[in-house]
C-alpha positions as CSV (number, residue, x, y, z in Angstrom):
1,M,-6.9,-3.4,34.5
2,P,-9.2,-0.3,33.0
3,N,-11.2,-1.8,30.8
4,F,-10.3,1.0,27.8
5,L,-6.7,-0.6,28.1
6,E,-8.1,-3.9,28.0
7,P,-7.9,-4.1,23.7
8,L,-4.3,-3.1,24.0
9,I,-2.4,-4.8,26.9
10,N,-4.2,-7.9,26.3
11,P,-4.6,-9.0,22.6
12,A,-4.4,-12.8,22.9
13,R,-8.4,-12.5,23.8
14,L,-9.0,-12.1,20.6
15,V,-7.8,-15.9,19.6
16,S,-8.2,-19.4,21.7
17,S,-4.4,-19.8,21.7
18,P,-1.1,-18.2,22.8
19,L,0.4,-15.8,20.2
20,S,3.2,-16.8,18.2
21,L,6.4,-14.9,18.0
22,A,5.3,-13.5,14.5
23,E,2.1,-12.3,16.0
24,K,3.7,-10.9,18.9
25,I,6.3,-8.6,17.0
26,L,3.8,-7.5,13.9
27,Y,1.2,-6.6,16.5
28,W,3.6,-4.2,18.5
29,T,5.3,-3.1,15.5
30,A,2.2,-1.6,14.1
31,V,1.2,-0.3,17.6
32,L,4.5,1.6,18.4
33,T,4.4,3.4,14.7
34,P,5.4,6.6,16.8
35,V,8.4,5.8,18.1
36,W,10.1,4.1,14.8
37,W,9.0,7.3,13.2
38,L,10.6,9.8,15.8
39,S,13.6,7.8,16.0
40,G,14.4,7.9,12.3
41,I,14.9,4.1,11.8
42,Q,11.2,3.0,10.1
43,T,13.1,3.1,6.8
44,L,14.7,0.1,7.2
45,F,12.8,-1.2,10.3
46,Y,9.9,-2.3,8.6
47,P,11.6,-4.4,6.1
48,A,14.1,-5.5,8.4
49,V,11.4,-7.3,10.8
50,V,9.3,-8.9,7.9
51,I,12.3,-9.9,6.2
52,F,13.9,-11.5,9.6
53,L,10.6,-13.1,10.6
54,L,10.0,-14.7,7.1
55,L,14.2,-16.3,7.5
56,Y,13.1,-17.3,10.6
57,Y,10.4,-19.2,10.1
58,F,10.9,-20.3,6.5
59,R,11.1,-23.8,5.7
60,F,11.9,-25.8,2.2
61,D,9.2,-28.6,3.5
62,T,6.9,-25.6,3.8
63,V,7.5,-25.2,0.1
64,L,7.1,-28.5,-1.3
65,R,3.9,-29.6,1.5
66,R,2.1,-26.0,0.7
67,R,1.7,-25.1,-3.0
68,L,2.2,-21.1,-2.4
69,P,-0.2,-19.2,-4.3
70,L,1.1,-17.3,-7.9
71,C,1.3,-14.3,-6.8
72,V,4.0,-14.9,-3.9
73,W,6.4,-16.3,-6.8
74,A,5.3,-13.8,-9.3
75,W,6.5,-11.0,-6.9
76,L,10.0,-13.4,-6.2
77,I,10.2,-13.1,-9.5
78,M,9.7,-9.4,-9.8
79,T,12.2,-8.9,-6.9
80,V,15.1,-11.3,-8.4
81,F,14.4,-9.3,-11.8
82,M,14.9,-5.8,-9.8
83,L,18.0,-6.8,-8.4
84,W,19.2,-7.9,-11.3
85,T,18.7,-4.8,-13.6
86,T,20.0,-2.6,-10.5
87,I,23.4,-4.8,-10.3
88,L,23.6,-4.0,-14.5
89,G,22.8,-0.6,-13.8
90,L,25.4,0.1,-10.9
91,E,27.6,-2.2,-13.1
92,D,27.3,0.2,-16.2
93,M,27.7,3.0,-14.3
94,S,30.9,2.0,-11.9
95,A,29.1,3.5,-9.3
96,G,30.7,4.6,-6.0
97,L,30.2,2.7,-2.3
98,T,27.4,5.2,-1.5
99,T,25.6,4.9,-4.8
100,V,25.2,1.1,-4.3
101,A,24.4,1.4,-0.3
102,A,21.7,3.8,-1.2
103,A,20.4,1.5,-4.3
104,M,20.6,-1.6,-1.9
105,V,18.6,0.2,0.4
106,T,15.8,1.0,-2.1
107,F,15.7,-2.9,-2.8
108,F,15.6,-4.2,0.7
109,K,12.6,-1.7,1.3
110,S,10.6,-2.2,-1.9
111,Y,9.9,-5.5,-3.8
112,L,12.1,-7.6,-1.2
113,L,9.2,-6.4,1.4
114,I,6.4,-7.0,-0.8
115,F,7.3,-10.4,-1.7
116,A,8.5,-11.2,2.1
117,A,5.2,-9.4,3.5
118,I,2.8,-11.6,1.3
119,A,4.9,-14.9,1.8
120,L,4.9,-14.9,5.5
121,P,1.8,-15.8,6.7
122,F,2.1,-19.1,4.5
123,F,5.2,-19.9,7.2
124,S,3.9,-18.6,10.3
125,R,0.8,-18.4,12.2
126,I,-0.6,-14.9,11.7
127,R,-4.0,-14.4,12.5
128,L,-6.3,-11.9,11.2
129,P,-8.0,-10.5,14.4
130,I,-4.7,-9.9,15.9
131,L,-3.0,-8.1,13.1
132,T,-6.4,-6.1,12.3
133,R,-6.2,-5.4,16.1
134,G,-2.6,-4.0,15.6
135,I,-3.8,-1.6,12.5
136,V,-6.5,-0.3,14.2
137,L,-4.5,0.9,17.3
138,M,-1.8,2.5,14.7
139,T,-4.9,4.3,13.2
140,L,-5.6,5.5,16.6
141,G,-2.1,6.7,17.0
142,M,-1.9,8.8,13.7
143,L,-5.2,10.3,15.1
144,V,-3.1,11.6,18.2
145,N,-0.3,12.6,15.9
146,L,-2.7,15.0,13.7
147,I,-4.3,16.2,17.0
148,V,-0.9,17.3,18.1
149,Q,0.4,18.5,14.6
150,M,-2.6,20.6,14.4
151,G,-2.4,22.1,17.4
152,L,1.1,23.2,16.7
153,L,0.0,24.6,13.9
154,V,-2.2,26.6,15.5
155,A,0.4,27.7,17.8
156,G,2.1,29.3,15.0
157,M,4.8,26.3,15.0
158,S,4.4,25.4,11.1
159,Q,6.5,23.2,9.1
160,Q,9.0,22.5,11.8
161,V,11.6,20.1,10.6
162,L,13.5,17.7,12.9
163,T,16.3,15.4,12.1
164,P,15.5,11.9,14.1
165,P,18.7,10.7,15.8
166,L,19.3,7.5,13.8
167,A,18.3,8.7,10.4
168,R,21.7,10.0,9.4
169,L,23.0,6.1,9.9
170,I,20.8,5.2,6.7
171,P,22.7,5.4,3.3
172,G,20.7,7.7,0.6
173,D,19.2,11.5,1.2
174,V,18.3,12.6,4.6
175,S,16.4,15.5,3.6
176,S,13.7,13.0,1.4
177,S,11.8,10.6,3.4
178,L,13.7,10.4,6.9
179,L,12.7,13.8,8.3
180,V,10.0,14.6,11.0
181,K,8.1,17.3,9.7
182,T,4.9,18.9,11.2
183,A,1.8,20.5,9.3
184,S,1.9,23.6,7.3
185,F,-0.6,25.7,5.1
186,E,-0.8,25.0,1.7
187,F,-2.6,26.5,-1.7
188,F,-5.5,23.8,-2.6
189,A,-8.2,25.0,-5.1
190,G,-6.4,28.7,-4.4
191,L,-6.9,28.3,-0.8
192,P,-4.8,28.2,2.2
193,V,-5.3,24.6,4.2
194,P,-3.5,22.5,6.8
195,R,-1.6,19.6,5.3
196,T,0.7,17.2,6.9
197,I,2.5,13.8,6.2
198,L,2.2,12.7,9.7
199,H,4.6,9.6,9.8
200,T,4.9,8.8,6.1
201,A,7.5,10.9,3.6
202,D,4.5,12.9,1.4
203,P,1.1,13.8,1.3
204,P,0.0,11.4,-1.2
205,I,1.4,8.5,0.4
206,L,-0.5,9.5,3.7
207,G,-3.8,9.2,1.6
208,V,-2.9,5.9,0.4
209,C,-2.3,4.6,3.9
210,S,-5.3,6.1,5.3
211,L,-7.4,4.8,2.8
212,L,-6.1,1.1,3.2
213,C,-6.6,1.4,6.9
214,F,-9.7,2.7,6.3
215,L,-10.9,-0.6,4.6
216,I,-8.8,-3.1,7.0
217,C,-10.1,-1.6,9.9
218,L,-13.9,-2.5,8.4
219,N,-12.7,-6.0,9.3
220,E,-12.3,-5.2,13.8
221,T,-14.8,-7.0,15.7
222,N,-14.9,-4.5,18.5
223,R,-17.3,-2.2,17.4
224,P,-16.2,1.2,19.7
225,L,-12.6,1.0,18.5
226,R,-13.9,0.2,14.8
227,N,-15.6,3.0,14.6
228,W,-13.0,5.4,16.3
229,A,-10.5,4.0,13.8
230,L,-12.8,4.5,11.0
231,F,-13.3,8.0,12.2
232,S,-9.3,8.5,12.4
233,T,-8.7,7.5,8.8
234,I,-11.1,9.5,7.5
235,C,-9.4,12.6,9.3
236,T,-6.0,11.6,7.9
237,L,-7.6,10.9,4.6
238,I,-9.1,14.3,4.5
239,I,-5.9,16.2,5.8
240,S,-3.7,14.5,3.2
241,F,-5.4,16.7,0.4
242,S,-4.7,13.7,-2.0
243,R,-7.1,13.7,-4.9
244,T,-6.3,10.3,-6.3
245,A,-6.8,9.1,-2.5
246,W,-10.3,10.9,-2.3
247,I,-11.4,9.7,-5.4
248,G,-10.1,6.1,-4.5
249,F,-11.9,6.3,-1.2
250,I,-15.4,6.7,-3.2
251,A,-14.4,4.4,-5.7
252,S,-13.4,1.5,-2.8
253,L,-16.7,2.0,-1.3
254,I,-18.4,1.6,-4.6
255,L,-16.7,-1.7,-5.5
256,L,-17.0,-3.4,-1.7
257,A,-21.0,-2.3,-2.1
258,C,-21.2,-3.9,-5.7
259,L,-18.9,-7.4,-4.0
260,R,-21.5,-7.2,-1.0
261,Y,-24.9,-6.9,-2.5
262,A,-26.3,-7.8,-5.8
263,T,-28.9,-5.1,-6.1
264,V,-25.7,-2.3,-6.5
265,R,-24.3,-4.8,-9.1
266,Q,-26.5,-3.2,-11.0
267,L,-26.3,0.1,-10.3
268,P,-23.3,0.7,-12.9
269,L,-25.2,-1.1,-15.7
270,W,-27.8,1.5,-15.2
271,L,-25.7,4.4,-14.8
272,T,-23.9,3.7,-18.0
273,A,-27.1,3.2,-19.9
274,I,-28.7,6.8,-18.7
275,T,-25.1,8.6,-19.5
276,L,-24.7,6.8,-22.8
277,S,-27.9,7.8,-23.4
278,I,-27.4,11.4,-22.3
279,L,-24.2,11.7,-24.9
280,S,-25.9,10.6,-27.6
281,W,-29.2,13.2,-27.0
282,F,-26.6,15.9,-26.6
283,E,-24.2,14.6,-29.5
284,L,-21.6,14.4,-27.0
285,T,-18.3,12.3,-26.5
286,V,-16.8,10.4,-23.5
287,G,-14.0,12.6,-23.7
288,A,-16.1,15.7,-23.7
289,L,-18.0,14.7,-20.6
290,L,-14.8,14.2,-18.5
291,Q,-12.8,16.9,-19.7
292,K,-14.5,19.3,-17.2
293,P,-14.0,17.0,-14.2
294,Q,-10.3,16.6,-15.6
295,E,-9.8,20.5,-15.6
296,I,-11.5,20.6,-11.8
297,F,-8.9,17.8,-10.6
298,D,-5.7,19.7,-12.1
299,S,-6.8,22.8,-11.1
300,A,-6.9,22.1,-7.5
301,R,-3.3,21.7,-7.7
302,A,-2.0,22.5,-11.0
303,S,1.3,23.1,-10.2
304,S,1.7,19.6,-8.9
305,S,-0.2,18.4,-11.8
306,S,2.3,20.3,-14.6
307,T,5.1,19.0,-12.7
308,R,4.1,15.5,-12.3
309,A,3.2,15.3,-15.8
310,L,6.5,16.6,-17.3
311,V,8.5,14.4,-14.9
312,V,6.2,11.3,-16.2
313,K,6.8,12.5,-19.8
314,E,10.6,12.6,-19.5
315,T,10.9,9.4,-17.7
316,L,9.3,7.9,-20.7
317,E,11.6,9.4,-23.1
318,A,14.4,8.4,-20.9
319,W,13.2,4.8,-20.9
320,Q,12.9,4.2,-25.0
321,E,16.8,4.9,-24.7
322,K,16.8,1.6,-22.9
323,L,14.0,-0.3,-24.3
324,W,14.0,-4.0,-22.7
325,L,16.1,-3.9,-19.5
326,G,15.9,-0.5,-18.6
327,W,18.5,1.9,-16.9
328,G,18.5,-0.4,-13.5
329,V,18.9,3.0,-11.1
330,I,18.0,6.5,-11.6
331,R,20.5,8.5,-13.2
332,G,18.6,11.3,-14.6
333,R,16.6,14.3,-13.3
334,A,13.9,16.7,-14.9
335,W,14.3,20.4,-15.3
336,I,11.1,22.1,-13.4
337,Y,12.6,26.2,-13.1
338,D,15.5,27.6,-11.7
339,D,17.8,25.1,-10.2
340,N,14.7,22.8,-9.0
341,Y,14.8,19.5,-10.8
342,I,12.9,16.2,-9.8
343,T,14.7,12.9,-10.2
344,L,12.8,10.8,-13.3
345,G,10.6,8.0,-12.0
346,S,9.5,10.1,-8.9
347,F,5.6,9.7,-9.7
348,S,4.2,7.4,-11.7
349,T,5.0,3.4,-10.3
350,Y,4.2,2.1,-13.9
351,A,6.6,5.0,-15.7
352,A,9.3,4.2,-13.3
353,V,9.2,0.7,-13.7
354,L,9.5,0.6,-17.7
355,Y,12.4,3.3,-16.9
356,L,14.2,0.9,-14.5
357,N,13.6,-2.4,-15.2
358,G,12.4,-1.9,-19.1
359,V,9.3,-3.7,-21.0
360,I,10.3,-6.9,-19.6
361,G,10.2,-5.7,-15.9
362,F,7.1,-4.1,-16.8
363,V,5.5,-7.1,-17.9
364,V,6.8,-8.9,-14.5
365,F,5.2,-6.2,-12.5
366,I,1.8,-6.3,-14.2
367,L,1.9,-10.2,-13.7
368,A,2.2,-9.8,-10.3
369,L,0.0,-7.2,-10.1
370,G,-2.8,-9.6,-11.9
371,L,-2.0,-12.7,-10.2
372,T,-2.5,-10.8,-7.3
373,V,-5.9,-9.7,-8.0
374,A,-6.8,-13.2,-9.4
375,D,-5.6,-14.7,-6.0
376,F,-8.4,-13.1,-4.0
377,Y,-11.2,-12.8,-6.4
378,S,-12.7,-16.4,-6.1
379,G,-12.9,-15.5,-2.1
380,A,-14.3,-12.2,-3.0
381,I,-17.3,-13.7,-5.1
382,R,-18.0,-16.2,-2.7
383,N,-18.6,-13.5,-0.3
384,H,-15.6,-13.8,1.9
385,F,-15.3,-10.4,3.5
386,A,-11.7,-10.2,4.3
387,C,-10.8,-11.4,0.8
388,Q,-13.4,-8.8,-0.8
389,I,-11.4,-5.9,1.2
390,A,-8.1,-7.4,0.0
391,L,-9.4,-7.3,-3.3
392,V,-10.8,-3.7,-3.2
393,G,-7.9,-2.2,-1.6
394,F,-5.4,-3.9,-4.1
395,L,-7.5,-3.0,-6.7
396,I,-7.4,1.0,-6.0
397,L,-4.0,0.8,-5.0
398,C,-3.2,-0.3,-8.6
399,I,-4.7,2.7,-9.5
400,L,-3.4,4.9,-7.0
401,I,0.4,3.8,-7.8
402,Q,0.0,5.9,-11.3
403,A,0.5,9.3,-8.9
404,T,3.4,7.7,-6.4
405,P,6.3,5.0,-7.0
406,L,5.2,1.9,-5.0
407,S,9.0,1.5,-4.6
408,W,8.7,4.3,-2.6
409,M,5.6,3.5,-0.6
410,A,6.1,0.1,0.0
411,I,8.0,0.7,3.6
412,Y,4.5,2.8,4.8
413,L,2.5,0.2,3.0
414,W,4.1,-3.0,5.3
415,F,1.0,-3.6,7.4
416,F,-1.2,-3.7,4.4
417,F,0.7,-6.6,2.3
418,V,1.5,-8.8,5.4
419,W,-2.3,-8.3,6.1
420,I,-3.6,-9.4,2.7
421,G,-0.9,-12.0,2.9
422,A,-2.8,-13.4,6.2
423,V,-6.0,-12.8,4.3
424,L,-5.3,-15.9,1.5
425,Q,-3.7,-18.1,3.9
426,E,-6.7,-17.7,6.1
427,Y,-9.0,-18.0,2.9
428,R,-7.1,-21.1,1.8
429,Q,-7.2,-23.0,5.0
430,E,-10.8,-22.3,5.5
431,T,-11.5,-23.9,2.0
432,Q,-9.2,-26.9,2.9
433,Q,-11.1,-27.5,5.8
434,A,-14.6,-27.2,3.9
435,D,-13.2,-29.3,1.2
436,R,-12.3,-32.1,3.6
437,L,-15.3,-32.0,5.5
438,S,-17.3,-32.4,2.3
439,W,-15.5,-35.2,1.3
440,E,-15.9,-36.9,5.3
441,Q,-19.5,-36.1,4.9
442,L,-19.6,-37.9,1.4
443,V,-17.8,-40.7,2.3
444,H,-20.2,-41.2,5.4
445,N,-23.2,-40.8,3.5
446,H,-21.9,-43.7,0.7
447,A,-21.0,-45.9,4.0
448,S,-24.6,-45.7,5.3
449,S,-26.3,-46.2,2.0
450,S,-24.2,-49.1,1.5
């Protein structure tokens, strides 16, 4: 076997024991991402794989013997609450079979997927080296995809659209997220730039996906593979031209550096002190300081920023008509211009949760986010590198979902939720083993002294 194929064909060499069924399935699910994309099944394939594995390995005695993390229960509650409000919304509008099927697909590929992905590593053995290697190879596939699309763009084949053969079998709007699209030129800061979505549904989703892949690939042990994977994620992050993802990338590096190095932790304090001193010297407010960067951010894609603001505004106005439980399903649209409409809840996750699930659902959602951050915090401050990556990635995701609904992005981020679940399980096992060794050492010392 050629040396360059060894990391791909034989991932079992990364660990000391044979791969479990879950590890094999998840590994090849990640590696073969282009296959699922071109066939048009990825919208349902990823949640089907994760949920099937959870059902296959689920045991009640595992729940009783192992205390699951609080974040797993919080995401389960969010999943159940979403299902309940969706049923109420469908019943209220006397929806037809097509609408019901589309709503169930949305439920299947959003919070149910997130819950199943985080919970799965607690029921089946999923080791980080195997999962990380699969994600690394997935990013290399993204680089190949990007090169092909840039070649097509140079050849004059801009914005080619293909309907995958199996996409029509999935309920919902085929034109939204199931089409295979090539790169095209779009205006950014007044200049035409090449932009693509690769295997995702929207350029901002590609930006988020690339950012999270970058962080995960930092945990790869094979240096050449890691470097190529990092290069790939940076390329796809740039070509997404997602302003929020670019800012999130810089913020993630700063947060990770603050967690890794004690000297860097003092830097934000010094920068804050210097900034406040300058503001007081020139008699400026913080709002005035941020106004110019905000103008530059909005002007880069002015039409996109104004459209997002309008849709979020009308989404919040519609939410106030059903304050506590929300609408359950999307019913309204925001008028943009002429015959162009965008459905409510299409951008900010927080506005969408309020609109669909009301105040109660919003509280449950914030609780799920907060408990997930809390579960990684102890490992992060104890210098567990994977916990630090998971914490930073999830914190940045909490910021980025203000621009794109998490329920829409979840299927493209399935690997991240499985990965953070595996990190949480690995840290728990290491902590339990360390506590057990400490206890045995304490008993041994006590017996020796006696």
